C-alpha positions, 0 to 999 in steps of 0.5 A, spaced: 333 336 207 331 329 207 336 325 212 340 320 208 340 313 212 346 309 212 346 302 211 345 297 217 352 295 220 350 288 219 349 289 212 350 282 208 354 280 214 353 273 218 353 272 225 360 270 225 362 276 222 360 281 228 366 280 232 371 278 227 378 280 228 376 282 235 379 279 242 374 278 248 375 276 255 370 273 259 371 271 266 367 266 270 367 262 263 367 255 266 359 254 266 352 257 266 352 264 263 359 265 263 360 259 258 354 261 254 357 268 253 364 265 251 361 261 246 357 266 243 363 271 242 366 265 239 360 264 234 360 271 232 368 271 230 371 273 236 378 270 239 376 268 246 380 268 253 376 265 258 377 265 265 376 261 271 378 261 278 380 254 277 383 253 270 382 246 269 374 247 269 375 250 262 378 244 259 372 242 255 371 249 253 377 250 248 374 245 243 367 248 243 370 255 242 375 252 236 369 248 233 365 255 233 371 257 229 374 262 234 381 261 238 381 260 245 386 261 251 384 259 258 386 262 264 386 262 271 383 268 274 380 270 281 377 276 280 377 278 288 385 278 287 388 284 284 395 280 282 391 275 279 387 279 275 393 283 273 397 277 271 391 275 267 390 281 263 398 281 262 398 274 259 392 276 254 395 282 252 402 279 251 399 273 247 394 277 242 396 284 243 390 287 244 383 286 248 377 289 244 371 286 249 371 285 256 365 281 260 366 281 267 361 276 268 364 272 274 360 272 281 356 269 286 349 269 289 351 270 296 348 268 302 340 268 302 338 270 309 335 276 313 341 282 313 341 281 321 343 274 320 349 275 315 356 275 318 360 280 316 365 275 312 358 273 308 357 280 306 364 282 304 365 275 300 359 278 296 361 285 295 368 283 293 366 278 288 360 281 285 362 289 285 370 289 287 371 284 281 368 288 276 372 294 278 379 289 278 377 286 271 376 292 267 381 296 270 387 293 267 384 293 260 382 301 260 389 304 258 390 300 252 383 301 250 383 308 251 390 308 247 387 305 241 381 309 241 375 304 242 373 298 246 367 295 249 366 293 257 360 289 259 358 288 266 353 282 268 349 286 273 342 283 275 335 284 275 335 284 282 340 290 282 334 294 279 328 290 283 331 288 289 329 281 293 328 280 300 334 276 304 338 278 298 341 284 301 349 283 299 347 281 292 342 287 291 347 292 293 353 289 289 349 289 283 346 296 284 353 298 285 355 295 278 350 299 275 353 306 278 360 303 276 358 302 269 354 309 268 360 313 271 366 309 267 362 310 261 362 318 262 370 317 263 372 313 257 367 315 252 371 321 249 376 316 247 371 311 244 370 306 249 363 304 251 361 301 258 354 297 259 351 292 263 346 287 262 341 285 267 338 278 267 332 276 270 332 269 273 336 264 268 335 257 268 341 253 271 345 251 277 345 257 281 337 259 280 336 252 283 340 253 289 337 259 290 330 257 289 331 250 294 334 255 299 329 260 299 323 255 299 326 251 305 327 257 309 320 260 308 317 253 308 314 254 301 314 249 295 320 250 290 315 252 285 312 257 289 319 260 290 320 260 283 314 264 281 317 270 284 321 270 278 316 269 273 309 271 275 310 278 274 314 277 267 311 279 261 313 272 258 311 268 264 318 264 264 325 264 266 331 265 261 336 261 257 343 263 258 344 264 250 339 269 251 343 273 255 349 271 251 346 274 245 345 281 249 352 281 250 354 279 243 350 285 241 353 290 246 360 288 244 359 289 236 358 295 232 351 294 232 351 298 239 356 303 237 351 308 239 350 305 246 354 306 252 352 307 260 346 303 259 343 297 263 340 293 258 334 288 261 334 281 259 329 279 264 323 276 260 319 283 261 320 282 269 324 289 269 322 294 264 326 300 267 
């Protein structure tokens, strides 16, 4: 029997229809990649609860979200603090009644130096933010998503979690851990219709990459261009990424276009990572 293909979920819809009527939470939304993700969600029609450790850093994001047609809620949230995260989740659920999408983006680059020179505090700070922070961010929303029969949980991992770099041990360990967390959680909540995925960006242009390259170049006694080349020479597209390119992948994973995708780690790396 010939298979009858259904029409694309996109159909005649525009970008602004993809997440229409949905509520998205984005942590670390005050700058860089997090801000691009928040704006991408709003451009796709979502209401956006944007979170940052310092809520005053979200001041100019609200008007930007509203210009894109979305509704905005700016909240303080420290993803290393269980009480802070749970208070944020409670506020969003009380204000808007539901959460359809959670993007656990908040993170730090961590120390850039050999493992034997790391302090335990430096190790713990990176693990607490980049791995524990994903656990704490996802946890308070899961029961409601299960009860409603759906939702999309998205963690920002890293290409470094799949192709490790020297002198980035805590960051690599945390980001590899995120991939494991996502795959296991996808199995747990899949029967309830909740999807869980991670995005693994390559080198994204911005303040964080600049700091990493400057520190690496100084430590190794090489030029900053030589340091940056480790992120581009092996990439198929021979370049770094723009924040909105990663944000587009998050919108895809949040939407019905990815309805059959869960437990995946989606590379957005200009072809630096292909597995």
